[in-house]
Backbone as XML, in Angstrom:
<?xml version="1.0"?>
<chain id="A" units="angstrom">
  <residue number="1" name="MET">
    <atom name="N" x="175.592" y="226.677" z="3.039"/>
    <atom name="CA" x="176.758" y="226.890" z="4.105"/>
    <atom name="C" x="175.772" y="225.611" z="5.447"/>
  </residue>
  <residue number="2" name="LYS">
    <atom name="N" x="174.234" y="226.339" z="5.361"/>
    <atom name="CA" x="173.749" y="225.422" z="6.509"/>
    <atom name="C" x="173.685" y="224.125" z="6.396"/>
  </residue>
  <residue number="3" name="LYS">
    <atom name="N" x="173.415" y="223.756" z="4.880"/>
    <atom name="CA" x="173.029" y="222.553" z="4.815"/>
    <atom name="C" x="174.658" y="221.509" z="5.508"/>
  </residue>
  <residue number="4" name="ILE">
    <atom name="N" x="175.466" y="221.963" z="4.537"/>
    <atom name="CA" x="176.794" y="221.529" z="5.671"/>
    <atom name="C" x="176.835" y="221.172" z="6.967"/>
  </residue>
  <residue number="5" name="LEU">
    <atom name="N" x="176.317" y="222.127" z="7.433"/>
    <atom name="CA" x="176.746" y="222.346" z="9.308"/>
    <atom name="C" x="175.542" y="221.190" z="9.248"/>
  </residue>
  <residue number="6" name="ASN">
    <atom name="N" x="174.325" y="221.178" z="9.164"/>
    <atom name="CA" x="173.578" y="220.533" z="9.771"/>
    <atom name="C" x="173.812" y="218.939" z="9.308"/>
  </residue>
  <residue number="7" name="THR">
    <atom name="N" x="174.474" y="218.781" z="8.358"/>
    <atom name="CA" x="175.191" y="216.972" z="7.871"/>
    <atom name="C" x="176.082" y="217.159" z="8.985"/>
  </residue>
  <residue number="8" name="PHE">
    <atom name="N" x="177.038" y="217.948" z="9.562"/>
    <atom name="CA" x="177.640" y="217.059" z="10.596"/>
    <atom name="C" x="177.401" y="217.089" z="11.341"/>
  </residue>
  <residue number="9" name="LYS">
    <atom name="N" x="176.191" y="218.177" z="12.201"/>
    <atom name="CA" x="175.046" y="218.343" z="13.235"/>
    <atom name="C" x="174.447" y="216.701" z="13.168"/>
  </residue>
  <residue number="10" name="TYR">
    <atom name="N" x="173.799" y="216.490" z="12.337"/>
    <atom name="CA" x="173.212" y="215.335" z="12.564"/>
    <atom name="C" x="174.101" y="213.690" z="12.200"/>
  </residue>
  <residue number="11" name="SER">
    <atom name="N" x="174.828" y="213.429" z="11.458"/>
    <atom name="CA" x="175.778" y="212.384" z="10.928"/>
    <atom name="C" x="176.307" y="212.073" z="12.295"/>
  </residue>
  <residue number="12" name="SER">
    <atom name="N" x="176.944" y="210.619" z="12.049"/>
    <atom name="CA" x="177.171" y="210.101" z="13.330"/>
    <atom name="C" x="178.047" y="209.151" z="12.421"/>
  </residue>
  <residue number="13" name="PHE">
    <atom name="N" x="178.600" y="208.672" z="13.873"/>
    <atom name="CA" x="180.244" y="207.564" z="13.850"/>
    <atom name="C" x="179.724" y="206.435" z="14.987"/>
  </residue>
  <residue number="14" name="LYS">
    <atom name="N" x="180.309" y="205.394" z="14.271"/>
    <atom name="CA" x="179.694" y="204.653" z="15.619"/>
    <atom name="C" x="180.832" y="203.182" z="15.292"/>
  </residue>
  <residue number="15" name="ILE">
    <atom name="N" x="181.727" y="202.220" z="16.400"/>
    <atom name="CA" x="182.661" y="201.421" z="16.533"/>
    <atom name="C" x="181.420" y="200.651" z="17.451"/>
  </residue>
  <residue number="16" name="SER">
    <atom name="N" x="181.774" y="198.973" z="16.804"/>
    <atom name="CA" x="180.785" y="198.120" z="17.898"/>
    <atom name="C" x="182.101" y="196.686" z="18.098"/>
  </residue>
  <residue number="17" name="ILE">
    <atom name="N" x="182.198" y="196.207" z="18.876"/>
    <atom name="CA" x="182.959" y="195.275" z="19.476"/>
    <atom name="C" x="181.969" y="194.261" z="19.724"/>
  </residue>
  <residue number="18" name="GLN">
    <atom name="N" x="181.908" y="192.685" z="19.153"/>
    <atom name="CA" x="180.923" y="191.787" z="19.263"/>
    <atom name="C" x="182.194" y="191.051" z="20.286"/>
  </residue>
  <residue number="19" name="LEU">
    <atom name="N" x="181.029" y="190.721" z="21.772"/>
    <atom name="CA" x="182.044" y="189.548" z="22.545"/>
    <atom name="C" x="182.065" y="188.670" z="22.299"/>
  </residue>
  <residue number="20" name="ASN">
    <atom name="N" x="180.861" y="188.159" z="21.829"/>
    <atom name="CA" x="180.207" y="186.850" z="21.668"/>
    <atom name="C" x="181.107" y="185.674" z="20.140"/>
  </residue>
  <residue number="21" name="PRO">
    <atom name="N" x="181.976" y="185.258" z="20.464"/>
    <atom name="CA" x="182.414" y="184.427" z="19.168"/>
    <atom name="C" x="181.718" y="184.036" z="18.522"/>
  </residue>
  <residue number="22" name="LEU">
    <atom name="N" x="180.700" y="183.868" z="18.994"/>
    <atom name="CA" x="180.280" y="182.445" z="17.499"/>
    <atom name="C" x="179.227" y="183.312" z="16.292"/>
  </residue>
  <residue number="23" name="GLN">
    <atom name="N" x="178.949" y="185.140" z="16.722"/>
    <atom name="CA" x="178.594" y="185.866" z="16.281"/>
    <atom name="C" x="179.546" y="186.558" z="15.576"/>
  </residue>
  <residue number="24" name="TRP">
    <atom name="N" x="181.037" y="186.313" z="15.551"/>
    <atom name="CA" x="181.946" y="186.726" z="14.559"/>
    <atom name="C" x="181.461" y="186.446" z="12.785"/>
  </residue>
  <residue number="25" name="ARG">
    <atom name="N" x="182.108" y="187.731" z="12.050"/>
    <atom name="CA" x="182.515" y="187.222" z="10.749"/>
    <atom name="C" x="183.759" y="187.077" z="10.464"/>
  </residue>
  <residue number="26" name="TRP">
    <atom name="N" x="184.020" y="185.771" z="9.983"/>
    <atom name="CA" x="185.584" y="185.920" z="9.594"/>
    <atom name="C" x="185.858" y="185.935" z="8.365"/>
  </residue>
  <residue number="27" name="ILE">
    <atom name="N" x="184.941" y="186.277" z="7.627"/>
    <atom name="CA" x="185.204" y="186.933" z="6.193"/>
    <atom name="C" x="184.699" y="188.384" z="5.813"/>
  </residue>
  <residue number="28" name="PRO">
    <atom name="N" x="185.507" y="189.217" z="5.697"/>
    <atom name="CA" x="185.184" y="190.629" z="5.953"/>
    <atom name="C" x="184.035" y="190.803" z="4.646"/>
  </residue>
  <residue number="29" name="PHE">
    <atom name="N" x="182.644" y="191.949" z="5.568"/>
    <atom name="CA" x="181.942" y="192.331" z="4.856"/>
    <atom name="C" x="181.494" y="194.126" z="4.906"/>
  </residue>
  <residue number="30" name="TYR">
    <atom name="N" x="180.931" y="194.505" z="3.716"/>
    <atom name="CA" x="180.561" y="195.946" z="3.824"/>
    <atom name="C" x="179.488" y="195.926" z="3.404"/>
  </residue>
  <residue number="31" name="PHE">
    <atom name="N" x="178.915" y="197.066" z="3.419"/>
    <atom name="CA" x="177.464" y="197.769" z="2.712"/>
    <atom name="C" x="177.189" y="199.168" z="2.323"/>
  </residue>
  <residue number="32" name="ILE">
    <atom name="N" x="176.783" y="199.560" z="1.362"/>
    <atom name="CA" x="177.255" y="200.782" z="1.229"/>
    <atom name="C" x="175.165" y="201.148" z="0.788"/>
  </residue>
  <residue number="33" name="GLY">
    <atom name="N" x="175.170" y="202.135" z="1.272"/>
    <atom name="CA" x="173.297" y="202.630" z="0.834"/>
    <atom name="C" x="172.462" y="203.321" z="1.713"/>
  </residue>
  <residue number="34" name="LYS">
    <atom name="N" x="171.088" y="203.249" z="1.140"/>
    <atom name="CA" x="170.668" y="204.003" z="1.913"/>
    <atom name="C" x="169.360" y="203.617" z="2.344"/>
  </residue>
  <residue number="35" name="MET">
    <atom name="N" x="169.215" y="203.841" z="4.093"/>
    <atom name="CA" x="168.767" y="203.131" z="4.711"/>
    <atom name="C" x="167.334" y="203.459" z="4.570"/>
  </residue>
  <residue number="36" name="ASN">
    <atom name="N" x="166.497" y="202.847" z="4.836"/>
    <atom name="CA" x="164.904" y="202.993" z="4.139"/>
    <atom name="C" x="164.061" y="202.599" z="5.321"/>
  </residue>
  <residue number="37" name="GLU">
    <atom name="N" x="164.152" y="202.596" z="6.407"/>
    <atom name="CA" x="163.275" y="202.707" z="7.613"/>
    <atom name="C" x="161.851" y="203.566" z="7.307"/>
  </residue>
  <residue number="38" name="TRP">
    <atom name="N" x="162.176" y="204.896" z="6.530"/>
    <atom name="CA" x="161.758" y="205.922" z="6.463"/>
    <atom name="C" x="162.067" y="206.326" z="4.840"/>
  </residue>
  <residue number="39" name="PRO">
    <atom name="N" x="161.105" y="206.195" z="4.564"/>
    <atom name="CA" x="161.370" y="205.997" z="2.655"/>
    <atom name="C" x="161.517" y="207.454" z="2.613"/>
  </residue>
  <residue number="40" name="ASP">
    <atom name="N" x="161.503" y="208.534" z="3.055"/>
    <atom name="CA" x="161.300" y="210.095" z="2.484"/>
    <atom name="C" x="162.782" y="210.845" z="3.424"/>
  </residue>
  <residue number="41" name="GLU">
    <atom name="N" x="163.300" y="209.779" z="4.367"/>
    <atom name="CA" x="164.738" y="210.491" z="4.779"/>
    <atom name="C" x="165.868" y="210.338" z="3.749"/>
  </residue>
  <residue number="42" name="ASN">
    <atom name="N" x="166.868" y="211.085" z="3.975"/>
    <atom name="CA" x="168.122" y="210.618" z="2.975"/>
    <atom name="C" x="169.298" y="210.957" z="4.243"/>
  </residue>
  <residue number="43" name="VAL">
    <atom name="N" x="169.493" y="209.025" z="5.131"/>
    <atom name="CA" x="170.055" y="208.664" z="5.945"/>
    <atom name="C" x="171.017" y="207.746" z="5.160"/>
  </residue>
  <residue number="44" name="TYR">
    <atom name="N" x="172.497" y="207.797" z="4.566"/>
    <atom name="CA" x="173.374" y="206.832" z="4.046"/>
    <atom name="C" x="173.734" y="205.950" z="5.318"/>
  </residue>
  <residue number="45" name="GLN">
    <atom name="N" x="173.869" y="204.962" z="4.895"/>
    <atom name="CA" x="174.689" y="204.170" z="5.924"/>
    <atom name="C" x="176.219" y="203.643" z="5.352"/>
  </residue>
  <residue number="46" name="PHE">
    <atom name="N" x="177.705" y="203.802" z="6.273"/>
    <atom name="CA" x="178.167" y="202.724" z="5.702"/>
    <atom name="C" x="178.904" y="201.748" z="6.891"/>
  </residue>
  <residue number="47" name="LEU">
    <atom name="N" x="178.824" y="200.709" z="6.305"/>
    <atom name="CA" x="178.739" y="199.555" z="7.149"/>
    <atom name="C" x="180.445" y="198.474" z="6.726"/>
  </residue>
  <residue number="48" name="PHE">
    <atom name="N" x="181.460" y="198.451" z="7.953"/>
    <atom name="CA" x="182.215" y="197.656" z="7.486"/>
    <atom name="C" x="182.407" y="196.949" z="8.801"/>
  </residue>
  <residue number="49" name="GLY">
    <atom name="N" x="182.334" y="195.886" z="8.150"/>
    <atom name="CA" x="182.978" y="194.578" z="9.861"/>
    <atom name="C" x="183.833" y="193.499" z="9.014"/>
  </residue>
  <residue number="50" name="TRP">
    <atom name="N" x="184.359" y="193.202" z="10.173"/>
    <atom name="CA" x="185.311" y="191.449" z="10.724"/>
    <atom name="C" x="185.867" y="191.348" z="11.431"/>
  </residue>
  <residue number="51" name="ILE">
    <atom name="N" x="185.725" y="190.170" z="12.169"/>
    <atom name="CA" x="186.185" y="189.340" z="13.247"/>
    <atom name="C" x="184.856" y="190.091" z="14.082"/>
  </residue>
  <residue number="52" name="PHE">
    <atom name="N" x="185.727" y="191.098" z="15.086"/>
    <atom name="CA" x="184.773" y="191.229" z="16.355"/>
    <atom name="C" x="184.156" y="192.564" z="16.588"/>
  </residue>
  <residue number="53" name="LEU">
    <atom name="N" x="184.948" y="193.375" z="15.140"/>
    <atom name="CA" x="184.771" y="194.816" z="14.980"/>
    <atom name="C" x="183.786" y="195.082" z="13.988"/>
  </residue>
  <residue number="54" name="SER">
    <atom name="N" x="183.323" y="196.401" z="14.211"/>
    <atom name="CA" x="182.448" y="196.486" z="12.677"/>
    <atom name="C" x="181.853" y="198.135" z="13.083"/>
  </residue>
  <residue number="55" name="ILE">
    <atom name="N" x="182.314" y="199.180" z="12.165"/>
    <atom name="CA" x="182.428" y="200.241" z="12.306"/>
    <atom name="C" x="181.069" y="200.766" z="11.505"/>
  </residue>
  <residue number="56" name="ARG">
    <atom name="N" x="180.551" y="201.588" z="11.976"/>
    <atom name="CA" x="179.217" y="202.381" z="11.182"/>
    <atom name="C" x="179.559" y="203.917" z="11.007"/>
  </residue>
  <residue number="57" name="VAL">
    <atom name="N" x="179.179" y="204.401" z="9.843"/>
    <atom name="CA" x="179.243" y="205.744" z="9.521"/>
    <atom name="C" x="177.993" y="206.282" z="9.117"/>
  </residue>
  <residue number="58" name="TYR">
    <atom name="N" x="177.196" y="206.648" z="9.238"/>
    <atom name="CA" x="175.486" y="207.522" z="8.999"/>
    <atom name="C" x="175.929" y="208.684" z="8.585"/>
  </residue>
  <residue number="59" name="ILE">
    <atom name="N" x="175.412" y="209.596" z="7.340"/>
    <atom name="CA" x="175.239" y="210.558" z="6.885"/>
    <atom name="C" x="173.853" y="210.953" z="6.995"/>
  </residue>
  <residue number="60" name="ASP">
    <atom name="N" x="173.320" y="211.829" z="7.561"/>
    <atom name="CA" x="172.213" y="212.422" z="7.526"/>
    <atom name="C" x="172.465" y="214.039" z="7.453"/>
  </residue>
  <residue number="61" name="ASP">
    <atom name="N" x="171.568" y="214.707" z="6.380"/>
    <atom name="CA" x="171.274" y="216.322" z="6.721"/>
    <atom name="C" x="170.346" y="217.032" z="7.807"/>
  </residue>
  <residue number="62" name="GLY">
    <atom name="N" x="169.698" y="216.153" z="8.070"/>
    <atom name="CA" x="168.633" y="216.649" z="8.811"/>
    <atom name="C" x="167.319" y="217.204" z="8.191"/>
  </residue>
  <residue number="63" name="SER">
    <atom name="N" x="167.175" y="216.551" z="6.968"/>
    <atom name="CA" x="165.774" y="217.518" z="6.634"/>
    <atom name="C" x="164.447" y="216.436" z="7.072"/>
  </residue>
  <residue number="64" name="TRP">
    <atom name="N" x="164.500" y="215.865" z="7.856"/>
    <atom name="CA" x="163.135" y="215.015" z="8.299"/>
    <atom name="C" x="162.681" y="215.841" z="8.909"/>
  </residue>
</chain>
């Protein structure tokens, strides 16, 4: 139960809007995988983006 609560506590959801049309992606893209800044962390990232909008979800259990 504590691991589930920590997952909700340390996870995050982010929506980004890019105002510069030169950086827009006209073809939708997505990424699902483990973030590798710190090899011992269990942080997973889900990313979806299209045109000026990108949505990121980070799932972290706080075990760092």
